C-alpha positions in Angstrom: 0.0 -0.2 0.2 1.4 3.4 -0.9 0.4 6.9 -0.9 2.1 9.5 -3.5 2.3 12.7 -1.7 4.1 16.2 -2.6 7.3 15.1 -0.8 7.7 11.9 -2.3 6.0 8.6 -2.5 5.5 6.5 1.0 4.9 2.9 1.6 3.1 1.9 4.7 1.0 -1.0 6.0 -2.7 -2.1 5.0 -4.4 -4.0 7.5 -8.3 -5.2 7.0 -9.9 -2.0 8.3 -6.8 0.5 9.0 -3.6 1.5 7.4 -0.7 2.5 9.3 2.8 4.4 8.6 5.5 3.9 10.8 8.6 5.7 11.5 8.4 9.0 9.2 11.0 11.3 10.1 9.9 14.5 11.2 13.0 16.2 11.8 16.6 16.2 10.8 18.5 13.6 13.1 19.3 15.3 16.3 23.1 14.4 16.1 26.3 16.0 15.6 26.2 19.7 15.8 22.2 19.4 16.3 22.7 17.1 19.2 21.7 19.4 22.2 19.9 22.0 19.9 16.3 22.5 19.1 14.6 20.2 16.3 14.5 21.5 12.8 11.9 20.2 10.6 12.6 17.3 7.8 12.1 19.1 4.6 11.4 15.9 2.9 11.6 11.9 3.2 13.8 9.8 0.5 11.7 8.8 -2.5 9.8 5.5 -2.0 10.3 5.6 1.6 8.8 2.4 3.4 7.0 3.6 6.7 6.6 -0.2 7.6 8.5 -0.5 10.7 8.7 1.8 13.8 12.0 4.1 14.2 14.3 3.3 16.8 13.2 5.0 20.4 14.9 7.6 22.5 17.6 7.1 24.8 16.3 6.0 28.2 16.7 4.1 30.9 15.2 0.4 31.4 11.0 1.0 32.1 9.5 -2.1 34.0 6.0 -0.5 33.4 6.3 -1.2 29.5 6.2 -5.1 29.7 3.3 -4.6 32.2 1.3 -2.4 29.4 2.0 -4.9 26.9 0.9 -8.5 25.2 4.5 -9.5 24.7 7.9 -8.4 25.9 9.6 -6.5 22.8 12.8 -4.8 22.4 13.5 -1.9 20.3 16.7 -0.3 19.3 17.6 3.0 21.0 19.0 5.9 19.2 19.7 9.4 19.4 18.4 9.7 15.8 14.8 8.9 17.1 12.6 11.7 16.1 9.9 9.7 14.0 6.0 9.6 13.9 3.4 7.3 13.1 0.3 7.8 11.1 -2.8 5.5 12.1 -5.5 6.3 9.5 -9.0 4.1 8.8 -9.1 2.3 5.5 -12.9 3.6 5.1 -13.1 6.3 2.3 -14.3 9.8 3.4 -15.2 12.3 1.4 -14.4 15.2 3.9 -10.7 15.2 5.5 -10.6 13.6 8.7 -10.3 15.1 12.0 -6.7 14.4 13.6 -5.3 13.0 17.4 -1.8 13.7 18.1 -0.7 11.8 20.9 2.0 12.4 23.3 3.1 9.7 25.8 4.0 10.1 29.4 6.8 8.7 31.4 8.1 11.2 33.7 10.0 12.7 30.6 12.6 10.2 31.0 10.8 7.0 29.5 8.3 6.2 26.9 8.0 6.0 23.0 5.6 5.7 20.2 6.5 2.1 19.2 5.3 0.9 23.0 2.4 -1.4 22.2 -0.1 0.6 24.9 0.0 3.4 22.2 -0.7 1.6 19.2 -4.2 3.2 18.3 -5.5 0.6 15.6 -8.7 0.3 17.7 -9.7 4.0 17.6 -9.2 4.1 13.7 -11.0 1.0 13.1 -13.9 2.3 15.2 -14.1 6.1 14.3 -13.3 8.3 11.3 -10.0 9.9 13.0 -6.7 10.1 12.2 -4.4 9.4 15.1 -0.4 10.3 15.2 2.0 9.2 17.7 5.3 10.8 17.9 8.8 10.4 19.6 10.7 13.0 21.3 14.0 13.4 23.3 13.8 12.2 27.1 15.9 12.9 30.0 19.4 15.0 29.6 18.9 14.8 26.0 15.4 16.5 25.7 15.2 18.3 29.0 18.3 19.3 30.5 19.3 23.2 30.1 22.1 22.7 27.9 22.4 26.4 27.2 23.6 26.9 30.6 26.5 24.8 29.7 26.7 26.1 26.3 25.5 29.4 25.1 25.0 28.1 21.5 22.8 25.2 22.7 19.4 25.3 23.7 16.7 24.3 26.5 13.3 22.3 26.3 14.4 20.2 23.5 12.0 17.8 23.9 9.3 20.3 23.8 10.8 21.4 20.4 10.9 18.0 19.2 6.9 18.2 20.0 6.2 21.3 18.2 8.3 20.0 15.2 5.8 17.0 14.9 3.0 19.3 15.3 4.3 21.4 12.2 5.2 18.5 10.3 1.6 16.9 10.9 0.1 20.7 9.9 2.0 20.6 6.5 1.6 17.1 5.8 -1.4 15.4 7.2 -3.8 16.4 4.2 -1.8 14.0 2.0 -3.0 11.2 4.3 -6.6 12.3 4.5 -6.2 14.5 7.5 -7.4 18.4 8.0 -4.5 19.8 9.3 -7.0 22.8 11.2 -8.9 20.3 13.0 -6.0 18.8 15.5 -6.7 17.4 18.8 -3.3 17.4 20.8 -3.9 14.7 23.7 -1.3 13.6 26.2 -1.1 11.4 29.4 0.6 12.1 32.5 4.2 13.5 31.3 2.5 13.9 27.8 -0.6 15.9 29.5 2.3 18.4 30.9 3.8 18.6 27.5 0.0 19.5 26.2 -0.6 22.2 28.8 3.1 23.8 27.7 2.3 24.1 24.1 -1.3 25.3 24.9 0.5 28.2 26.6 2.9 28.8 23.7 1.7 31.7 21.4 3.2 30.6 18.5 1.8 26.9 18.9 -1.8 27.6 20.2 -3.5 28.4 17.1 -2.6 25.0 15.6 -4.5 23.2 18.4 -8.1 22.7 17.8 -8.8 20.8 20.9 -6.7 19.6 23.9 -7.1 16.3 26.0 -4.8 16.2 29.3 -5.2 13.2 31.2 -3.3 12.7 34.7 -0.9 15.2 34.3 -0.3 18.7 35.8 2.3 21.3 34.5 4.4 22.6 36.7 7.7 24.5 34.7 11.1 24.4 36.2 12.3 27.8 37.4 15.1 28.9 35.1 17.3 29.0 38.4 16.7 25.2 39.3 17.0 24.3 35.6 20.5 26.1 35.5 21.6 24.5 39.0 20.7 21.3 37.4 22.6 21.8 34.5 25.8 22.7 36.5 25.6 19.9 38.6 25.4 17.5 35.2 28.5 19.4 34.0 30.2 18.9 37.6 29.6 15.2 37.0 30.5 14.9 33.4 33.5 16.6 34.6 34.1 13.9 37.5 33.6 10.7 35.4 34.7 11.5 31.6 37.2 14.6 32.3 38.5 14.3 28.7 35.9 13.5 26.6 34.0 16.4 25.0 30.4 16.6 25.3 29.5 15.9 21.9 31.8 12.8 21.9 30.1 11.3 25.0 28.1 8.1 23.9 24.3 7.7 24.8 25.6 5.3 27.1 27.7 7.8 29.3 24.9 10.0 29.2 22.4 7.5 30.5 25.3 6.8 33.5 25.5 10.7 34.1 21.3 10.7 34.4 21.7 7.8 36.8 24.5 9.6 39.0 22.3 12.9 39.0 19.2 10.8 40.1 21.0 9.5 42.9 21.7 12.9 44.3 18.0 13.2 45.1 17.1 10.0 46.4 14.4 7.8 44.9 11.1 9.4 44.2 8.8 6.8 42.5 8.8 9.1 39.8 7.0 11.8 41.6 9.9 14.2 41.5 10.6 15.1 38.1 14.3 15.6 37.6 13.8 16.6 33.7 11.0 18.4 32.7 9.7 21.6 30.6 11.5 24.6 31.7 10.2 28.4 32.3 10.8 30.4 29.3 9.8 33.4 27.6 7.9 31.3 24.8 5.7 29.8 27.7 3.2 32.2 29.0 2.9 32.0 32.9 -0.9 30.9 33.2 -3.8 29.9 31.2 -5.2 33.1 30.7 -5.1 33.1 26.8 -5.9 29.5 26.2 -9.1 29.8 23.7 -8.6 25.9 23.2 -11.8 23.6 24.5 -10.2 21.4 27.0 -11.0 17.8 28.1 -9.4 17.0 31.4 -9.0 13.4 32.7 -8.0 11.8 36.0 -8.2 8.5 37.7 -9.4 8.0 41.1 -6.5 6.3 42.5 -3.7 7.8 40.7 -1.1 6.9 43.7 -1.8 3.3 43.5 0.7 2.6 40.8 3.8 4.7 42.5 3.7 2.7 45.9 2.3 -0.9 44.9 2.9 -2.3 48.4 4.8 -2.2 51.7 7.8 -3.2 49.9 7.6 -0.4 47.4 7.1 2.2 49.6 9.6 5.1 50.3 11.1 5.6 53.5 9.1 8.2 55.3 11.8 10.5 55.8 12.6 10.2 51.9 9.1 10.9 51.2 9.3 14.0 53.4 12.0 15.1 51.3 10.4 14.5 48.2 7.2 16.3 49.1 9.1 19.5 50.4 11.0 19.9 46.9 7.8 19.3 45.4 6.4 22.3 47.4 4.1 20.1 49.2 2.7 19.6 53.1 5.2 18.0 55.0 3.0 15.2 57.1 4.6 13.7 60.3 6.2 10.5 59.8 3.5 8.7 61.6 1.1 10.1 58.9 3.4 8.7 56.0 4.6 4.8 57.6 2.5 3.0 55.5 1.9 2.2 51.7 -1.6 3.1 51.8 -0.9 6.6 53.5 1.8 7.5 50.8 -0.6 6.5 48.2 -3.6 8.6 49.3 -1.1 11.6 49.6 0.2 11.3 46.1 -3.5 10.6 44.8 -5.1 13.7 46.8 -2.1 16.2 46.8 -0.3 15.4 43.7 -3.1 14.8 41.3 -6.3 15.5 42.7 -6.3 19.1 44.1 -4.2 20.1 41.3 -6.5 18.8 38.7 -9.4 20.5 40.2 -7.4 24.2 40.4 -6.7 23.5 36.9 -10.6 22.7 35.9 -11.2 26.1 37.6 -8.5 28.2 36.2 -9.4 26.8 32.5 -13.4 26.7 32.8 -13.0 30.4 33.5 -11.6 31.2 30.0 -12.4 28.1 27.7 -15.2 25.2 27.6 -13.8 22.8 29.9 -15.1 19.1 30.7 -13.8 16.7 33.2 -13.6 12.7 32.7 -12.9 10.7 35.7 -11.8 7.0 35.5 -13.1 4.9 38.0 -13.0 1.2 36.6 -11.4 -1.8 38.7 -11.9 -5.3 39.2 -11.5 -6.8 42.6 -11.1 -10.3 41.2 -7.7 -9.7 39.7 -4.7 -8.4 41.8 -3.5 -6.2 39.0 -6.6 -4.1 38.2 -8.0 -3.8 41.9 -8.1 0.1 41.8 -8.2 2.7 39.0 -4.5 4.0 39.2 -2.3 6.0 36.9 -2.1 5.0 33.3 -5.1 2.3 33.6 -7.3 4.1 31.7 -4.9 4.4 28.6 -5.8 0.8 28.2 -9.5 1.8 27.4 -8.7 5.2 25.9 -6.8 3.1 23.3 -9.1 0.3 23.1 -6.3 -2.1 24.1 -8.3 -4.7 26.4 -6.1 -7.4 24.8 -3.7 -6.1 27.2 -5.9 -7.1 30.0 -6.8 -10.4 28.6 -2.9 -11.5 28.2 -2.6 -10.7 31.9 -5.4 -12.8 33.0 -8.6 -10.7 33.2 -11.5 -12.5 32.0 -13.4 -9.7 30.0 -17.0 -9.0 30.7 -19.4 -6.8 28.6 -18.6 -4.3 31.1 -15.1 -3.7 29.6 -16.2 -3.9 26.3 -18.7 -1.3 26.8 -16.5 1.1 28.6 -14.1 1.1 25.8 -16.6 1.6 23.0 -18.0 4.7 25.4 -14.6 6.1 25.9 -13.3 6.1 22.1 -16.7 7.3 21.3 -16.5 10.4 23.7 -12.7 10.9 22.9 -13.5 10.9 19.0 -16.6 13.0 19.6 -14.8 15.5 21.4 -12.1 15.7 18.7 -15.0 16.2 16.0 -17.3 18.7 17.6 -15.0 20.3 20.2 -17.3 19.6 22.9 -19.0 16.8 25.1 -22.9 16.8 26.6 -21.5 16.5 30.0 -18.6 15.7 32.3 -17.7 11.7 32.2 -17.6 9.4 34.9 -16.2 5.8 33.6 -16.6 2.9 35.8 
């Protein structure tokens, strides 16, 4: 199956009721002189480009959750040359250009990629006349260290620049795939939702976004001073461990080693404390006052349960206090954070629920805003006994096969919930509205 476009012929995969084009390079490879700089748009792809396999995934440390949210173990090669996107579309002909959903994955800005099985959206495009685009962006120090504090010719927020570049590519090229470039819904979960929030607050980018979906992630921009301090700490570690190797000659494994040693200075945080994240800059507005894009905000009712799974996984109470203090939160007495359940509840209520309500209040004053609360669980299976962080993505993406592989016997309740969540997502993407808030359970 192939498409003839203005920037070349592209070959994709043809399935029974959907097509997919994988691994399309949207930006010039961020290597060599571009290694620590903002993404630059890929002007064209090679003639007869075969988009039949995912591109390499961004450089990142191991992620145990990836296999948990999959039907099989898969290992994808990592590379700094990772800036690719994937286009999923229905095969059913459409007279009108299709609305487009661009999805940004989460993973605390250090993990995640678009080849991850959870993020294969074929179940969406099989059911609804929409196009879904998934993309890779640089992670960890590559994407979110303030490299400009190390070398004035380098940049900060490189990961955000990747997302912006991908959006620009979609705007310029999605019509070749039957999509409407003026009807883009930007969707993200966790760190992806924080990315969506940052992009909504960028006057350059906001006009490109028709609707926004932010699931389980509240943006708190890193202050320039803290970002500079982190960059200097990273440079100090580099001087200690690789004193004779220029930055551009450090291999990816060395950068991962520096990231691990950088994290060790803070101690464990279960992913609550983001060592790397979007940095406040002149390009990003300080609040949501100018946001005029309809927004769907989603959360789960037991977000914290995935962070502290059991008593063996809890943080030492004093370390938990240190993490909360650095996050600007309350510092409970040790006896109130001694158990796994106590720590889970604080994460759910303080780290997610309260900021979610504050964000909803701020956005609803300036733009149409809806809430979606995910409260599905199954008491008959230990892996799905509460509605924790990320679990809703299985239903938004329609990937009930992941539940089945992990031993859950599906009922009509699960299939109906999948249909209603996908239907609502696509209705919102098409019509910029829902007929009320949603509770999914």
